[in-house]
C-alpha positions, -999 to +999 in steps of 0.1 A: -066+231-179-063+205-206-034+181-213-028+160-243-004+130-242+007+118-276+021+084-286+018+064-254+018+027-250-010+013-229-011-020-211-028-049-229-033-028-261-012-028-293+000+004-310+003+040-297-024+061-282-032+098-276-050+107-244-068+140-239-074+151-203-098+179-192-111+189-158-092+160-142-106+133-163-098+114-195-122+128-221-108+111-253-085+082-260-077+071-296-048+065-319-050+101-332-066+130-314-069+162-335-081+185-308-058+211-292-049+213-255-032+238-231-002+215-228+011+187-250+034+159-239+051+135-264+053+101-247+077+088-273+062+053-272+067+049-234+043+031-211+014+051-196-003+034-166-027+043-139-008+058-110+003+034-083-014+025-050+004+016-018-021-005+002-001-009+034+023+016+049+034+032+082+038+069+078+040+075+115+073+057+118+088+066+084+124+080+084+131+072+121+159+048+114+184+048+143+161+068+166+164+058+194+185+029+182+190+004+153+174-030+150+204-052+151+185-086+152+164-077+121+133-092+139+098-079+140+098-080+177+128-058+182+113-034+158+082-031+179+103-027+210+123+002+194+091+018+182+077+016+217+107+036+229+104+061+202+066+068+205+069+076+243+081+111+234+066+115+199+049+147+189+024+158+163+050+180+146+076+152+145+051+129+128+040+156+103+075+166+093+087+130+085+054+119+070+053+149+046+088+141+034+079+104+029+047+113+010+066+135-014+091+107-020+063+082-027+045+106-051+077+112-069+078+075-078+043+073-090+021+066-060-010+088-057-030+065-035-020+054+000-034+035+029-013+042+060-015+030+095-015+052+126-005+036+159-034+043+183-018+025+213+001+058+219-023+073+245-021+109+232-029+098+197-002+120+184+004+098+154-032+099+143-034+137+149-003+142+128-014+120+099-049+135+098-032+169+092-009+154+066-039+138+048-055+173+045-023+191+036-012+166+009-046+160-007-036+177-039-010+151-046-022+120-029-054+103-017-048+090+018-067+066+040-057+062+076-062+029+095-065+031+133-038+005+140-035-011+175+002-018+173+004-033+208-029-052+205-065-044+213-068-064+245-033-063+258-037-031+277-067-015+295-080+013+275-069+002+240-104-006+229-115+029+239-085+044+220-094+024+189-129+037+189-118+072+197-095+071+167-123+063+144-145+091+159-115+115+153-115+106+116-096+073+109-109+057+078-105+020+087-103-002+118-071-022+124-063-055+141-033-075+150-047-107+164-015-127+164+001-102+188-026-105+214-017-124+246-036-156+238-053-172+208-086-166+226-078-129+229-068-128+193-102-142+182-120-118+205-100-088+192-113-095+157-148-094+169-142-061+188-127-046+156-156-057+135-181-043+161-164-009+158-162-010+121-199-018+117-209+008+142-191+036+122-195+021+087-157+016+083-137-011+066-114-035+084-077-033+076-056-058+095-021-071+102-029-108+102-007-137+109+026-118+104+047-146+117+065-178+107+044-198+131+023-223+110-001-225+139-011-189+136-045-191+118-064-159+124-069-153+087-097-179+086-113-161+116-112-128+099-127-142+067-154-160+085-163-129+104-166-110+072-190-136+058-211-138+089-215-100+091-220-093+054-187-075+051-176-091+019-150-070+000-146-047+029-116-064+046-079-064+038-054-086+055-018-074+055+013-097+055-004-131+061+031-146+062+022-177+082+005-189+050+040-196+037+043-223+063+008-238+061+004-273+048-011-274+013-043-291+023-052-264+048-041-236+024-064-250-003-093-247+021-083-212+031-082-200-005-119-208-009-129-191+023-109-159+014-124-159-021-159-162-007-153-134+019-138-111-007-108-105+015-079-088-002-044-100+009-018-073+010+017-087+006+046-065+017+076-082+000+104-058+009+097-061+046+087-097+049+116-111+029+138-092+054+119-099+087+107-134+082+127-166+086+148-150+114+145-180+136+153-205+110+188-220+105+188-238+071+169-241+049+154-206+056+119-199+047+111-170+024+083-160+047+061-142+022+024-150+016+015-172-014+008-145-040+009-169-070-015-194-055-039-168-041-042-152-075-047-186-092-076-194-068-094-161-074-082-142-043-074-105-048-038-096-039-022-062-038+011-048-025+024-025+002+058-009+007+051-010+045+081+010+058+108+034+048+140+036+069+124+028+103+128+002+131+116-026+108+132-018+075+165+002+071+161+009+034+135+020+009+125+052-010+087+047-013+089+033-048+063+006-054+082-007-084+109-018-059+082-036-039+070-052-071+105-062-082+110-081-050+075-097-053+081-112-087+113-127-076+103-141-043+069-151-055+082-169-086+062-147-109+089-146-135+071-162-166+066-137-194+029-133-189+033-133-152+057-103-154+033-085-178+004-091-154+024-083-123+017-045-125-019-053-116-006-058-080+001-021-076-026-008-098-059-027-108-060-050-078-055-022-053-084-004-070-105-035-064-096-035-027-105+002-024-137-004-045-129+025-069-129+005-102-155+028-115-131+058-116-097+040-120-078+032-152-067+046-185-101+048-201-125+075-212-144+090-183-119+078-156-100+101-133-067+111-148-044+097-122-015+085-143+022+076-145+044+079-176+072+054-171+106+056-187+101+022-203+083+007-233+066-022-215+061-038-181+093-060-184+115-031-193+100-010-164+108-038-140+142-045-154+155-009-155+137+005-124+138+040-138+118+067-120+087+079-138+090+109-162+056+122-152+031+117-124-004+131-130-029+136-103-065+147-111-053+157-145-025+179-133+012+172-136+025+169-100+060+154-108+081+161-138+115+146-145+141+156-170+176+141-169+188+141-133+164+168-121+129+162-107+103+188-098+072+185-075+042+207-079+020+210-048-006+237-042+006+257-071+042+258-057+072+241-074+100+226-055+131+207-066+134+172-052+167+162-038+162+126-048+154+115-083 
């Protein structure tokens, strides 16, 4: 199956380009391609980009809003308490049904790469079992990684270390941590060491929730980075949220940037969630409570974005659209200069590819995998301003989402289905 896209704009290039796709890869890219193809698409001068990556998400809790109750305080802690109530009776089928719906939503808005967490402090590991099945069933439309996530902590309960290792043995792709949620700072530091031990034993990356708090004394990120350096794990660690960094003094933050850069740690900001959850204990002025995206980038630290949640105990809104996450990020992070806005799409494309170490196959270039999104916009600023859903989503050279007017169609496993959200 071959596909020819004509007259597309590409990021950081002038003019219009034709892109020929065969066998799932871009085989030719020029201002004028004369060869024929099985299907031709007129891009009409719209922006074609690599498809989006969501580097931090919770598929196991997606679409549980109000079950068993709503988070009235809007705090992280109440969200964890509600989820604890929900997961007592959770089943594999429940996880699968909600996760599949959420995945389809995400793909429909241009995401074809996802790193999701599975809460492994649920003793039956129903969340992990469900997501492992979803990963297999949805592989035609999305590349999924699953992180074994100790939501309640690694050392807070007897047996959690064993559950974490068992989850990796069952097929989890990454080892998770949440050091700031352990009972003491000493336990937090020890939990990081335990997670790295398991990661090294099984050859997995470390993917953590780190310093997701307004407490300026929460400084586990430096411990994570130091551990990566000592163990030779550079570029194999991501740290999600890191919101305490918003409250650090500038002298300490400056030191931290250098350690993170040396360790090759990627920081994953989750702007939709953190602008909602953080600052809840402040009166006025209220802190924004989001990590320092602008400064991290300036100091050479890789930063990518996650959507984090869709309509669950922590976040009551969302549709899985990474452009919404980016829209929030550029506002809260003061990334509103012209060039900053142009470059901001890197946060959901190129930078995520660096974190996943797939730069060799990612991008709109000859020889790269054809995972692409045709946006209904002429450039990055228009895409952010108008927030229109993509016209086409292409996975491995095949069109998996096609929009026309108010209708959207998803193609999965050769089957077509109408989407009830556009």
